[in-house]
N, C-alpha and C positions, 0 to 999 in steps of 0.2 A: 351498271352498277347496281349491285343487289343489297338489300337492306340487311343487316345482320340480325339473327334470331336472337332475341333479347330473353328468351325464356331458358337457352343454353348459358351456363356458367362459362365466364370467359377463361378462368383457370380450370384447367382439365385435369388437375392432380386430384386424387381420391382423398377422401376426408381420412384422418388418422383413426385407426382402430381404437376402441376404448381399452383401457388398460383391464387386465383380469385381476389385479392386485387392488386391495381396497387402499384408499387415500391415507387411512391412518396407518397402514403398514409400510407404505411408501414413505411418510413423513417420519416414521419411527427408524427406518433404515438410514435415511439421510442424516438424521440427528445423530445416530450412533457413528456413522462414517465421518461427520465433522468433529465427533469428539475424538475420534482416533487420528485424524489429521491434526488436531490441536496438540495431543499428546505427544506425537511424533516430533512437532515443531519444537515443544518444550525441551525434548530430549536433545535436540540440536543446538539449542542455545547455549551459550558458555555461561557458567554460573558467575563469573568474574565480571560480566559487565554491568552489573547493577551496584557496584561496589560504590558507596558514597565518598570515599577517600580516594578514588581514582581520580587523577586530573584527565580532562579531555583535551588540554592545550599545554602549552608550555608554561611551567609555574614561574619561570624567569622570563618574561616577555622582553624583547629588544624591539628597537624601533627599525622600520623598514624604509631605509633611505633611498632605496633603487627603485622601487615600484617594478611594474613588469609591463609585458606588451597589452594585456587585457585590463590591467587594473592600475588606478592612478597611486603615486606615492602615498605611503601612509604618514599623516602628520600627527597622529595621536601619540601624545608623550607615553613613554613606556611605563611611567610610575604617575598616576594621576594624583594631583594634590587634594589633600582632604579639606573637606567643608569645615568652616570654623562657625561657631555659634549656634 
């Protein structure tokens, strides 16, 4: 059994070459690309999704008497009583 040579690195992969581009230029390019991606995402979003008058559910809720396979029967009343006082 031989002793391993501790002067040689265990990982034989070479070190990465340093970039020839300045860090400031790389950061500027990344920021510009992020801005383009944000603009592209804004273009894809529908403008009607932010309407304050748009309902996100049923405006006339009904009681769920059946329930389902993965959820219990809903016993919340369809119209909640108003508080007094």
